[in-house]
Residue frames relative to the residue before (quaternion, step in Angstrom):
aa qw qx qy qz dx dy dz
M 1.0000 0.0000 0.0000 0.0000 0.00 0.00 0.00
S 0.4232 -0.7153 0.4962 0.2511 3.56 -0.82 1.01
E 0.6299 -0.5457 0.3948 0.3867 3.54 -1.24 0.48
R 0.6229 0.5458 -0.3385 0.4467 3.58 1.06 -0.76
L 0.6833 0.4853 -0.2881 0.4632 3.60 0.86 -0.96
Y 0.6218 0.5362 -0.3345 0.4625 3.56 1.03 -0.79
G 0.6597 0.5095 -0.3016 0.4630 3.57 0.98 -0.86
I 0.6341 0.5302 -0.3264 0.4586 3.57 1.03 -0.81
L 0.6800 0.4951 -0.2881 0.4576 3.58 0.89 -0.98
L 0.6504 0.5164 -0.3113 0.4619 3.56 0.98 -0.84
D 0.6882 0.4795 -0.2735 0.4708 3.55 0.94 -0.93
S 0.7041 0.4850 -0.2704 0.4426 3.57 0.97 -0.88
F 0.5132 0.6720 -0.4279 0.3194 3.62 1.11 -0.55
W 0.7279 0.4116 -0.2515 0.4874 3.59 0.76 -0.99
K 0.6238 0.5396 -0.3426 0.4498 3.59 1.11 -0.60
I 0.6633 0.4471 -0.2919 0.5243 3.58 1.24 -0.42
L 0.6723 0.5215 -0.3010 0.4306 3.57 0.92 -0.92
L 0.6457 0.5506 -0.3366 0.4082 3.61 0.90 -0.84
P 0.6499 0.4729 -0.3352 0.4916 3.66 0.92 -0.73
G 0.5919 0.5613 -0.3645 0.4492 3.57 1.16 -0.54
L 0.6982 0.4580 -0.2632 0.4833 3.57 0.96 -0.90
K 0.7377 0.4295 -0.2285 0.4680 3.57 1.02 -0.82
M 0.8067 0.2678 -0.1138 0.5143 3.59 1.08 -0.66
T 0.7073 0.4751 -0.2868 0.4379 3.61 0.70 -1.06
I 0.7024 0.4611 -0.2780 0.4656 3.59 0.81 -0.98
P 0.6680 0.4688 -0.3293 0.4749 3.68 0.82 -0.79
L 0.6258 0.5373 -0.3385 0.4528 3.60 1.00 -0.79
S 0.6756 0.4871 -0.2881 0.4725 3.57 0.93 -0.91
A 0.6815 0.5085 -0.2956 0.4355 3.58 0.86 -0.97
I 0.6827 0.4743 -0.2894 0.4745 3.59 0.87 -0.95
S 0.6759 0.5041 -0.2965 0.4485 3.57 0.86 -0.98
F 0.6843 0.4841 -0.2996 0.4558 3.57 0.89 -0.90
S 0.6211 0.5399 -0.3455 0.4510 3.60 1.00 -0.73
L 0.6750 0.4702 -0.2863 0.4913 3.58 0.92 -0.92
A 0.6269 0.5498 -0.3339 0.4397 3.58 1.03 -0.78
M 0.6526 0.5169 -0.3206 0.4519 3.58 1.00 -0.77
V 0.6020 0.5341 -0.3560 0.4751 3.59 1.11 -0.64
I 0.6568 0.5017 -0.2969 0.4783 3.57 0.92 -0.96
A 0.6683 0.5264 -0.3015 0.4306 3.57 0.88 -0.99
V 0.6671 0.4969 -0.3077 0.4619 3.59 0.88 -0.90
V 0.6542 0.5101 -0.3139 0.4618 3.58 0.93 -0.90
M 0.6831 0.4847 -0.2891 0.4635 3.61 0.85 -0.95
A 0.6524 0.5113 -0.3123 0.4641 3.58 1.02 -0.79
L 0.6644 0.5002 -0.3041 0.4646 3.60 0.96 -0.85
I 0.6103 0.5449 -0.3463 0.4591 3.58 1.06 -0.73
Q 0.6817 0.4712 -0.2902 0.4785 3.58 0.92 -0.88
F 0.6570 0.5223 -0.3101 0.4466 3.57 0.98 -0.85
A 0.6597 0.5066 -0.2996 0.4674 3.58 1.07 -0.76
N 0.2797 -0.8184 0.4631 0.1940 3.57 1.33 -0.35
I 0.2771 0.7191 -0.5683 0.2882 3.56 0.93 0.98
R 0.4761 -0.7607 0.3371 0.2845 3.56 -0.17 1.34
I 0.7171 0.4458 -0.2829 0.4550 3.62 0.62 -1.07
L 0.6852 0.4727 -0.2876 0.4736 3.59 0.85 -0.95
K 0.6232 0.5389 -0.3420 0.4519 3.58 1.04 -0.73
H 0.6490 0.5104 -0.3187 0.4655 3.59 0.97 -0.81
L 0.6415 0.5166 -0.3204 0.4680 3.59 1.02 -0.80
A 0.6517 0.5114 -0.3079 0.4679 3.57 0.99 -0.87
R 0.6595 0.5037 -0.3067 0.4662 3.58 0.95 -0.88
F 0.6280 0.5356 -0.3347 0.4546 3.60 1.05 -0.75
Y 0.6387 0.5249 -0.3100 0.4695 3.57 0.97 -0.92
I 0.6823 0.4841 -0.2878 0.4661 3.58 0.84 -0.97
W 0.6392 0.5389 -0.3180 0.4470 3.58 1.00 -0.86
V 0.6903 0.4802 -0.2849 0.4602 3.59 0.86 -0.97
I 0.7082 0.4753 -0.2764 0.4429 3.58 0.77 -1.02
R 0.6994 0.4551 -0.2775 0.4762 3.59 0.90 -0.86
G 0.7036 0.4860 -0.2622 0.4472 3.57 1.17 -0.52
T 0.7105 0.3871 -0.2591 0.5275 3.59 1.27 -0.01
P 0.5612 -0.6339 0.4076 0.3421 3.62 -1.01 0.72
L 0.5874 -0.5901 0.4356 0.3421 3.53 -1.14 0.73
L 0.6419 0.5333 -0.3279 0.4428 3.58 0.97 -0.83
V 0.6330 0.5169 -0.3275 0.4742 3.60 1.00 -0.79
Q 0.6413 0.5223 -0.3261 0.4578 3.59 0.96 -0.81
L 0.6288 0.5264 -0.3292 0.4681 3.58 1.02 -0.77
Y 0.6756 0.4934 -0.2926 0.4631 3.58 0.95 -0.89
V 0.6250 0.5410 -0.3440 0.4454 3.58 0.99 -0.78
I 0.7087 0.4624 -0.2663 0.4615 3.58 0.86 -0.96
F 0.7719 0.3897 -0.2148 0.4541 3.59 0.74 -1.04
F 0.7826 0.3095 -0.1672 0.5136 3.61 0.88 -0.89
G 0.6842 0.5119 -0.2898 0.4312 3.58 1.12 -0.62
L 0.6731 0.5343 -0.3099 0.4068 3.59 0.84 -0.94
P 0.5875 0.5665 -0.3991 0.4179 3.67 0.98 -0.56
G 0.5764 0.6016 -0.3682 0.4127 3.59 1.20 -0.49
I 0.7409 0.3030 -0.2106 0.5611 3.59 1.22 -0.39
G 0.6831 -0.5507 0.2628 0.4013 3.54 1.19 0.61
I 0.5988 0.5372 -0.3750 0.4607 3.61 1.24 0.25
V 0.0150 -0.8084 0.5865 -0.0470 3.57 -0.40 1.25
L 0.0728 -0.8154 0.5742 -0.0100 3.56 -0.68 1.14
D 0.5676 -0.5715 0.4798 0.3479 3.52 -1.25 0.61
P 0.6035 -0.5923 0.3831 0.3717 3.64 -1.00 0.74
F 0.6677 0.4958 -0.3144 0.4578 3.60 0.89 -0.89
L 0.6549 0.5043 -0.3094 0.4701 3.59 0.94 -0.88
S 0.6262 0.5347 -0.3331 0.4593 3.58 1.00 -0.82
A 0.6618 0.5062 -0.3016 0.4635 3.57 0.94 -0.90
V 0.6390 0.5244 -0.3256 0.4590 3.60 0.96 -0.87
I 0.6554 0.5175 -0.3139 0.4518 3.59 0.89 -0.93
V 0.7072 0.4696 -0.2739 0.4520 3.57 0.80 -1.02
F 0.6772 0.4817 -0.3067 0.4641 3.60 0.83 -0.91
S 0.6388 0.5278 -0.3299 0.4523 3.60 1.02 -0.76
I 0.6874 0.4748 -0.2789 0.4736 3.56 0.85 -0.99
N 0.6624 0.5135 -0.3066 0.4512 3.57 0.96 -0.87
E 0.7137 0.4364 -0.2606 0.4820 3.56 0.79 -0.99
G 0.5818 0.5904 -0.3685 0.4210 3.58 1.12 -0.59
A 0.6432 0.5265 -0.3223 0.4529 3.59 1.04 -0.76
Y 0.6838 0.4632 -0.2856 0.4862 3.58 0.93 -0.87
G 0.6542 0.5194 -0.3088 0.4549 3.56 0.99 -0.85
A 0.6021 0.5754 -0.3546 0.4251 3.57 1.08 -0.71
E 0.6687 0.4901 -0.2977 0.4733 3.58 0.98 -0.80
I 0.6224 0.5323 -0.3367 0.4647 3.58 1.05 -0.72
I 0.7073 0.4534 -0.2651 0.4732 3.57 0.84 -0.99
R 0.6017 0.5541 -0.3602 0.4485 3.61 1.04 -0.71
A 0.6664 0.4923 -0.3017 0.4717 3.57 0.91 -0.93
A 0.6465 0.5171 -0.3180 0.4621 3.58 1.04 -0.78
L 0.6294 0.5309 -0.3308 0.4611 3.59 1.03 -0.77
E 0.6886 0.4863 -0.2771 0.4610 3.54 0.96 -0.89
S 0.6221 0.5488 -0.3430 0.4406 3.58 1.22 -0.36
V 0.5497 0.5923 -0.4039 0.4288 3.60 1.25 -0.29
P 0.5077 -0.6716 0.4387 0.3143 3.64 -0.72 0.99
K 0.5247 -0.6576 0.4434 0.3093 3.58 -0.93 0.92
G 0.5514 0.6274 -0.3868 0.3909 3.56 1.18 -0.46
Q 0.5688 0.5940 -0.3776 0.4255 3.57 1.19 -0.49
M 0.6374 0.5113 -0.3184 0.4805 3.57 1.03 -0.82
E 0.6717 0.5104 -0.2968 0.4474 3.56 0.88 -0.98
A 0.6384 0.5240 -0.3235 0.4618 3.57 1.02 -0.81
G 0.6379 0.5332 -0.3209 0.4537 3.57 1.02 -0.78
Y 0.6534 0.5006 -0.3107 0.4753 3.56 0.97 -0.84
C 0.6329 0.5651 -0.3249 0.4178 3.57 1.05 -0.81
V 0.7309 0.3885 -0.2389 0.5077 3.60 1.08 -0.67
G 0.6462 -0.5934 0.2953 0.3783 3.57 1.24 0.41
M 0.4305 0.6952 -0.4765 0.3229 3.61 1.19 0.31
S 0.4408 -0.6457 0.5464 0.3003 3.55 -1.25 0.51
Y 0.7027 -0.4508 0.3305 0.4402 3.58 -1.30 0.21
L 0.6786 0.4938 -0.2983 0.4547 3.58 0.89 -0.93
Q 0.6392 0.5191 -0.3254 0.4648 3.59 1.01 -0.74
I 0.6362 0.5221 -0.3255 0.4654 3.58 1.00 -0.81
M 0.6674 0.5021 -0.3026 0.4592 3.55 0.91 -0.92
R 0.7167 0.4704 -0.2604 0.4442 3.57 0.87 -0.98
R 0.7847 0.3688 -0.1775 0.4655 3.58 0.88 -0.90
I 0.7911 0.3178 -0.1516 0.5003 3.59 1.06 -0.68
V 0.7875 0.3810 -0.2021 0.4402 3.56 0.46 -1.25
L 0.7071 0.4892 -0.2830 0.4250 3.59 0.70 -1.07
P 0.6467 0.5072 -0.3520 0.4479 3.67 0.86 -0.73
Q 0.6609 0.4938 -0.3093 0.4731 3.59 0.99 -0.81
A 0.6569 0.5194 -0.3101 0.4501 3.57 0.99 -0.86
L 0.6700 0.4956 -0.3057 0.4605 3.59 0.94 -0.85
R 0.5976 0.5426 -0.3620 0.4662 3.58 1.12 -0.60
T 0.6612 0.4972 -0.2951 0.4780 3.58 1.01 -0.85
A 0.7198 0.4654 -0.2464 0.4523 3.57 0.97 -0.91
F 0.4571 0.7415 -0.4255 0.2453 3.60 1.19 -0.45
P 0.6818 0.4824 -0.3287 0.4409 3.68 0.73 -0.87
S 0.6805 0.4850 -0.2942 0.4638 3.59 0.91 -0.89
L 0.6520 0.5035 -0.3145 0.4718 3.58 1.01 -0.78
S 0.6185 0.5349 -0.3384 0.4656 3.59 1.09 -0.71
N 0.6348 0.5168 -0.3218 0.4758 3.57 1.02 -0.78
S 0.6354 0.5291 -0.3250 0.4590 3.56 1.06 -0.75
L 0.6243 0.5288 -0.3372 0.4657 3.58 1.05 -0.74
I 0.6465 0.5133 -0.3199 0.4650 3.58 0.93 -0.86
A 0.6500 0.5067 -0.3105 0.4737 3.58 1.00 -0.84
M 0.6415 0.5311 -0.3321 0.4428 3.58 1.00 -0.76
V 0.6072 0.5557 -0.3567 0.4419 3.59 0.98 -0.78
K 0.6818 0.4665 -0.2842 0.4865 3.58 0.97 -0.83
D 0.6617 0.5254 -0.3073 0.4378 3.58 1.03 -0.79
T 0.5268 0.6389 -0.4204 0.3709 3.60 1.17 -0.36
S 0.5099 0.6409 -0.4234 0.3873 3.59 1.23 -0.31
L 0.5913 0.5792 -0.3632 0.4277 3.60 1.19 -0.51
A 0.5552 0.6224 -0.3906 0.3896 3.59 1.20 -0.46
A 0.5112 0.6346 -0.4224 0.3969 3.60 1.23 -0.31
N 0.6128 0.5769 -0.3428 0.4173 3.59 1.16 -0.57
I 0.7357 0.3123 -0.2257 0.5570 3.59 1.22 -0.29
T 0.6310 -0.6219 0.2767 0.3721 3.54 1.19 0.85
V 0.3719 0.6782 -0.5406 0.3308 3.61 1.07 0.59
T 0.3370 -0.7750 0.5042 0.1777 3.58 -0.66 1.13
E 0.1830 0.7664 -0.5879 0.1831 3.56 0.32 1.28
M 0.8112 -0.3231 0.1709 0.4564 3.59 -1.27 -0.14
F 0.6815 0.5023 -0.3104 0.4323 3.57 0.86 -0.90
M 0.6538 0.4908 -0.3237 0.4763 3.60 0.97 -0.78
A 0.6107 0.5394 -0.3516 0.4609 3.60 1.01 -0.75
T 0.6483 0.5084 -0.3106 0.4741 3.58 1.02 -0.82
Q 0.6369 0.5358 -0.3326 0.4434 3.60 0.92 -0.84
R 0.6579 0.5087 -0.3116 0.4596 3.57 0.99 -0.80
I 0.6516 0.4967 -0.3166 0.4780 3.58 1.03 -0.77
V 0.6201 0.5397 -0.3347 0.4606 3.60 1.03 -0.77
A 0.6555 0.5228 -0.3131 0.4460 3.58 0.94 -0.89
R 0.7019 0.4614 -0.2586 0.4771 3.56 1.15 -0.61
T 0.7899 0.3533 -0.1566 0.4762 3.58 1.01 -0.83
Y 0.2765 -0.7865 0.5006 0.2331 3.60 1.25 -0.45
E 0.5288 0.5796 -0.4411 0.4358 3.58 0.92 0.97
P 0.0211 -0.8679 0.4959 0.0205 3.62 0.66 1.07
L 0.6547 0.5410 -0.3385 0.4051 3.60 0.85 -0.90
A 0.7132 0.4599 -0.2646 0.4581 3.56 0.73 -1.04
L 0.7036 0.4788 -0.2782 0.4453 3.58 0.88 -0.92
Y 0.6621 0.4770 -0.3230 0.4793 3.60 0.99 -0.72
C 0.5984 0.5224 -0.3583 0.4905 3.58 1.15 -0.52
E 0.6403 0.5335 -0.3266 0.4458 3.58 1.01 -0.80
V 0.6825 0.4565 -0.3057 0.4820 3.61 0.85 -0.86
G 0.5881 0.5618 -0.3635 0.4543 3.58 1.14 -0.58
L 0.6575 0.5057 -0.3020 0.4699 3.57 1.01 -0.81
I 0.6321 0.5188 -0.3350 0.4681 3.58 1.07 -0.69
Y 0.6237 0.5060 -0.3327 0.4942 3.59 1.03 -0.76
L 0.6335 0.5314 -0.3224 0.4608 3.58 1.01 -0.82
M 0.6271 0.5360 -0.3273 0.4608 3.57 1.04 -0.79
F 0.6554 0.4997 -0.3071 0.4758 3.59 0.92 -0.89
S 0.6714 0.5069 -0.2944 0.4535 3.57 0.92 -0.95
T 0.6375 0.5333 -0.3225 0.4530 3.57 1.03 -0.79
I 0.6377 0.5189 -0.3212 0.4701 3.58 0.99 -0.84
L 0.6734 0.4908 -0.2938 0.4684 3.58 0.92 -0.91
T 0.6230 0.5401 -0.3384 0.4536 3.58 1.06 -0.74
K 0.6597 0.4964 -0.3058 0.4743 3.57 0.98 -0.84
L 0.6366 0.5084 -0.3239 0.4809 3.60 1.03 -0.75
Q 0.6072 0.5519 -0.3452 0.4555 3.57 1.09 -0.73
R 0.6699 0.4983 -0.3057 0.4577 3.59 0.89 -0.89
V 0.6236 0.5225 -0.3377 0.4733 3.57 1.04 -0.75
G 0.6608 0.5152 -0.2998 0.4562 3.56 0.95 -0.91
E 0.6516 0.5144 -0.3151 0.4600 3.57 0.97 -0.84
K 0.6447 0.5161 -0.3236 0.4617 3.60 0.98 -0.80
K 0.6545 0.5028 -0.3175 0.4670 3.59 0.98 -0.82
L 0.6615 0.4963 -0.3118 0.4679 3.57 0.95 -0.82
D 0.6260 0.5231 -0.3341 0.4720 3.59 1.05 -0.73
F 0.6438 0.5295 -0.3158 0.4533 3.57 1.02 -0.85
Y 0.6887 0.4681 -0.2833 0.4757 3.58 0.88 -0.97
G 0.6247 0.5290 -0.3393 0.4634 3.56 1.09 -0.68
Y 0.6394 0.5197 -0.3139 0.4717 3.57 1.05 -0.81
Q 0.6542 0.5094 -0.3098 0.4654 3.57 0.97 -0.91
G 0.6487 0.5160 -0.3123 0.4641 3.55 1.04 -0.83
G 0.6444 0.5268 -0.3174 0.4543 3.55 1.05 -0.79
K 0.6433 0.5220 -0.3204 0.4594 3.59 1.07 -0.77
S 0.6901 0.4726 -0.2908 0.4646 3.55 1.00 -0.83
């Protein structure tokens, strides 16, 4: 490695990492939090089997899962101004990532809800609980424990997908890298460097996922003993 290239990589590391800390992580955290709200609501609607609402939920999931994330970003950021709705790039990204991840998360949580034995519902009714109490205290906690690994994987995937936000001018890590490449003409080294930074973020999240899974297994074991 030449001294010039080494200097570029050293200098660019913090210029790439800082947008990651200031933009990529907040974008992922906010979007994923909103997505989980959407996912739980959509999953509960399907689980409750209310026909009209279930059809609406299925339509939303069908459309979002069947269209590319990049197209959704373009529709919101570049398309809506055509009808007079202009949104900030960061807000546009949050809306799209939340809606997109909400559709995938809804299917994960729905499957987890259906995996809870029906006897749990019956037991709740037997002790005088209402439907909402059963869902909140019995069914949903068990379902979320089951869904945790898949939802954690979705969060890791979302962190990587935030690189697409560069296409709508969100100054996250990938766009910061593109600007440095345009100035230094070292695409191979710099794109490898940003890839390693994404890998670093993903590795940290993977380790946190394993810690979370162990804690959930422990609490599940304790609950089983009691």
